[in-house]
N, C-alpha and C positions, 0 to 999 in steps of 0.2 A: 236938576230936577225943580222947578219951582210949585209948590205944592200948597203954600201960603197965599196965591193970587187969587184972583174972580174969575181965572181961566186956565188953562192948560193947554198944552201943545197935545196934537194928535199922538206924539210917542209916548208922551207921560200918563195920557189917557191908557194907551194899552199897557202901559208897566204896572199901572194899578190894578188894571183888572185881570192882568196876568196875574200878579201877588196873591189876588185874592181869591181866584182860581186854583190855583196852586194848594195854598195853604188850606183852603176847602177838601182837598184830596189827599192829604197827608194823613195816614191813620191815628185816628185818637187824638187830633188836634182839635179839628172845628166841630167836633159832637162831645157825647159826653164821655167823661173822664173813663179810662178804660179799667175794668174791674181787677186788672192784674196790679195796678198802684196801689200799695198797702194803705190800709187806714193809718191816720195820724200823723199823715206828714204830705205836702203838696204833689201834685204830680211836676216831674221836673224836666223843663225842654234845656239840654244845654245846647246850644249856638255861637258859632266863630266863623270868621273868615280867614283863610290860610293862601298862600301861594303854591306855586306846583310844589315848589320843596321844602311844603310844611310849615313853611314862616307865618306867625300870626303879628308881628311887631319887629322893629327894630329896637335895638341898644341903644343908638345914638340919635335918633329922630324919630316923630311919627311916622306913621307908617298905612295910607289908606289902601287898602284891597278892593272892597268891594265896587262895583260899577252901579251907576243908578238905577239900573232895574233893580239888580240883586238888594241894593240897598231899601228900595220900597218895599221890597217882600220882610227885609227885618223890620223894618218900622210896621207893617202890618201884623208881623207876628207878635209886637211887644202889644198891640191891643189886645192880644188874644190872651193876657197873661195878666195876673190879679199883680203881682211883683217881677222886679227884674234884679239880679243879683251880681255884685261886680268884688271884686278885691281892692283895699284901700291903697293898691299899688298903679292901679289904672285909673284910680279917681287922682291921683297925684300927677301920673305923670301925664295922661291924656284928656283931663279934666271933662267926662262927658258929662250929658245932659240927662240920657237916658228916658228920651221922650219919643211920644210916637210925631215925627212932622212931615214924614214924605206920606201923605194922604192928599185924595183929592179935597177939592178946597171946599165941599160941602160939608168935608166930615172933619176938618182942623177944628171946628170951634166946639164941636160935641165930640170929640173922640176921647175916648178911654186911655189914659195915661198910666202906667203899671207904678206901683210902691216901688220908688228904689232903696234898694237894701246893698249895702256895704259893709262886706266882712271885714272889721276894722279892730284888732284884738285890742291895740293899744292906743286907741282914738289919735291915729295921726292925719284924718280930714283935714285938710285945708282949709282954714275959716273963710278965704275966698273962695271956695270951689264953686262952680255954676251949680252943682246940685243942692247948695244952699241960696245962691242968689235967685235963682231963675224963679223957684215959688215966690219969691217977696214980688216979683213983677206978673207973674201969671198965676192967678188964683186956683185955676185948674190943676197945676201941676201940685205934685207931694212934695214935701219937705222928707230928707232920706231917714231910714230907721239904720241906725251904725251900729253892727254886732260886735260886742266886746267880748272879752273876758273879765271876770272879777280884779283883776290885777292890773287896773289901767288910774291914770292919773287924775283925780277928780277935779282939780281943778282948770284941767282939759276939757274934762266933760261938763263941766259949768257953763264953760265957754261957747263950746259947740250947742249945747241946748238952748242957751240965748239968742243961738243965731238961726235957731228953729230945727233942729235936728231931734230925734228922739234917739237916746241911747237904749238898746237891747241888751242886757248883761245875759250871759250863757256861761252857767257855773262848769259845764262839763268839758273839762279843756286839756289838750295836751300836754306835754310836759314843757314845750314853748309859750302855754298859754293861749293858745289858739283855739276859739270854741270847736266841738267835734261836729262835723257836718251832720249826722243824722239828730244832733241834739237841735243844731239851728233849724232843720226842716221842722221838726217838732213843733218849737217855739215857733216859727212862723205861721204853720199850721193851726196853732192855738190862734192865733192874732188872726186870723181867717183868711189867708193865703191857701187858694187851694191848686193853681197852677202857676208854678215859678217857673221864670226864665233865666236861666244863667248865662253870663255871656264872657267871663273872662277876669283877669288875663289868664297868661299861662299855668301858674301853679293854682289857680282855680279850677283851671280846665282839668290838670292833671290831678287834681284832690278828689273833682267829682267823678272822671272816668275810673279813678279807683274804689270811689265809696258805695257803689253798687244802688244809687239813690237817683240814675239817671232812667228815664223812661221813652224819651225822645232824643235823637241826637241831628240836627240839622248844620251840615258843613257848606259854606260857601267855598269855592275853589278858583281862584282868580289866576289868569294865564301869564304870570309875572315870577319871575326868581328873585329872591332877596339876598340868598348866598351865605356867607359864615359871619354876616353883622346882624343875621334875621334870629328872633328866640322861636324854637321850636312852640308848636302845639301840644305836645307830648314829648316826656324824654323818657321815661320811666315804665317801658313797654318790655313785657315778657311773658312769659309763658301763660304769666296767673291773670295776664290783661284781658279784659273782656273782649267777645268778638263780635266785630261790627255786623249786622245784619242788614242789609239795605234793602230799602221797601220802595222808593222812589227818587229817579234821578228827573232832573229838569234845568234847560237851560235859560239864564237870564242876562240877553247881551251876551257879553263877552265870557261870563262866568258861568258856574255850574255848580249847582247845587244837589246836596244829597240829602235824603231824610232817612233816618236808619233809627233800627232799635239795637239796643246793647243785649249781649248774652252772656252772663256769666258759668264758667263750666259748672259750679257746684249750685248754682240757682238760678236755672232758665226760666223759672215762672216769674221773674223780672222781666224779662223780653215780653213788650206789650203786643197783645194780641191785634190781628185784623181789623180794623173798623171803619174800612171803605166804602161798606154799605150804609153805613147810619149817615140819618141826614145831617146836611152841614148847618152849623148854629154860628149865627152871627155875633161877634163879641166887639164889634167898632165903635157902634153908637151907644149913647147911655141911653137908657128908657127916659122919657118924658117926665 
């Protein structure tokens, strides 16, 4: 899919239009933030791609699951969020850019790129990561925020800050020194993040599924089998796990995307209400 050229194929144009249409129909996403989202934290969208056997990556090599059509949907989804969060393991293994690139050519130069946020308790983000080098080449991109606990290497912090990163220290941590997600969400909200998109990896996905912070779940299922070398999206599933309430299914090329809310047994109010009748609000272009 060639999004950064002056023209696109008919297939690409259809994919871009399909992505926009689908996301405008997802409850609570393209309209106002639903009142069910508690005050003091962002609305959280958890999204990932998985295989038919529930794997999101491999242990031995990088794994690309999304087809071009569903990838265009994911990039459009990024433009609708203020920040995008991943774990430091994803940064070290996949070296992602976390930008919105698969868009119509007319939008590329003015598209909103979300603020990259990395959960990095002990500041292990590589100094050569594309999250650090990309914004130096493109002023429209944002340098990452690295969320760390108070127990981190000060010399390493200074190196990362010299590279342009902002280190966000969250004092409320677990026994392993990892910032608690509710404290992270509150700090991001304090810094102006109203909509947060969470992309992974596996530990981050599981932690957010357990956290009661997820307001919207978007899962892309690709028609492939990964097998025993794959890393599952969720491993700790039991009777206390949230109930997935699907609200929309859509086929994107070979893939199927499910939009759902999560309902927890003891706090169903966290399940987002239906906002399908609210008008679609565009988040793609910056205001002039």
